[in-house]
C-alpha positions in Angstrom: 0.2 0.1 0.0 2.8 2.5 0.8 4.3 1.9 -2.7 0.7 2.2 -4.2 0.3 5.5 -2.2 3.6 6.8 -3.4 3.2 6.1 -7.1 -0.1 7.9 -6.6 1.1 11.1 -5.1 3.6 11.3 -8.2 0.5 11.1 -10.4 -1.4 13.4 -9.1 1.5 16.0 -8.2 2.7 15.3 -12.8 -0.9 16.1 -13.6 -1.5 19.2 -11.1 0.2 21.1 -13.5 -2.0 22.4 -16.8 1.0 21.8 -19.0 1.3 18.7 -18.5 -2.3 17.7 -18.4 -2.6 19.1 -21.5 0.2 17.0 -22.7 -1.9 13.7 -21.7 -4.8 15.3 -23.4 -3.0 15.7 -26.6 -1.7 11.8 -26.0 -5.2 10.6 -25.7 -5.0 11.4 -29.6 -2.2 9.0 -29.8 1.5 9.1 -29.4 3.2 12.1 -30.8 6.7 13.2 -30.8 8.2 15.8 -28.5 8.3 18.2 -31.0 4.6 18.5 -32.1 3.6 18.3 -28.5 5.6 21.4 -27.6 4.1 23.1 -30.9 1.2 25.1 -28.9 2.9 25.8 -25.9 4.9 29.4 -25.7 7.8 27.8 -23.9 11.6 27.2 -24.8 11.9 23.2 -25.6 14.1 22.6 -22.5 11.4 23.9 -20.2 9.1 21.8 -22.0 10.7 18.2 -22.1 11.3 19.2 -18.7 7.7 18.9 -18.2 7.9 15.5 -20.2 10.5 14.4 -17.7 8.1 15.0 -14.8 5.5 12.9 -16.7 7.9 10.1 -17.6 9.5 9.5 -14.0 5.8 9.3 -12.6 5.1 6.6 -15.5 2.0 8.6 -17.0 3.9 8.9 -20.5 6.7 6.9 -22.1 9.3 8.0 -24.6 11.3 6.4 -27.0 13.7 7.4 -30.1 12.3 7.2 -33.2 15.1 8.4 -36.0 15.9 11.7 -35.0 12.5 12.7 -33.1 11.6 11.2 -29.6 8.5 9.9 -29.7 5.9 10.0 -26.8 2.8 8.2 -25.9 0.6 7.1 -22.6 1.2 4.6 -20.5 -2.6 3.2 -19.7 -1.8 1.5 -16.3 -0.7 4.0 -14.9 -3.7 6.1 -15.4 -6.6 3.2 -14.8 -4.6 2.9 -11.1 -5.3 7.2 -10.5 -8.8 6.6 -12.2 -9.5 3.3 -9.7 -8.5 5.5 -7.0 -10.9 8.3 -7.9 -13.5 6.2 -8.9 -13.4 4.5 -5.3 -13.4 8.0 -3.6 -16.2 9.4 -5.8 -18.9 6.3 -4.7 -17.9 6.8 -1.0 -19.0 10.4 -1.6 -21.9 9.4 -3.6 -23.2 7.3 -0.6 -22.1 9.5 1.8 -24.6 12.4 0.2 -27.2 9.9 -0.8 -27.6 9.0 3.0 -27.6 13.1 4.2 -30.3 13.3 1.2 -32.3 10.7 2.8 -31.5 12.0 6.4 -32.7 15.6 5.0 -36.0 13.9 3.3 -37.0 12.6 6.6 -36.2 15.9 8.6 -38.1 17.6 6.3 -41.3 15.1 6.6 -41.3 15.4 10.5 -41.4 18.7 10.3 -44.3 19.3 8.0 -46.2 16.7 10.1 -45.7 18.2 13.2 -47.2 21.7 11.8 
C-alpha cells in the first residue's frame, strides 16, 4: 500500500500542472513527437521537455527514439490506477451524500407532520 500511495502522489503531482495535463490530453489522441507536443506552447523546448520528464518519471508517459525524434505515448495502466482511486472515492462520497439526502428528506417530512 505505501508504494501505491507514493505512485498516486507522483501521478497527481504530475497532473497538477496545466501544461502536463494538456500533454496527457494530446496523447489521448495517440503517440506524438516532442516537437508536435511542444508546438501549442509558448515556452522554450528545454522547459517543455522538463514537463515531459515529470510525466515520464511519474510513469504516465513513455518515450523512445524514432529516428531523429523522440516519440511519446501514454502509459494507460498508470492512468487507470489514478482513475480507480478516484472512482472508489467518488462512490464513497456519493453514498455519503445519498445518506445525507435521505436524512434531510426524513427531517423535512417530520417537520411537515409536526405542523
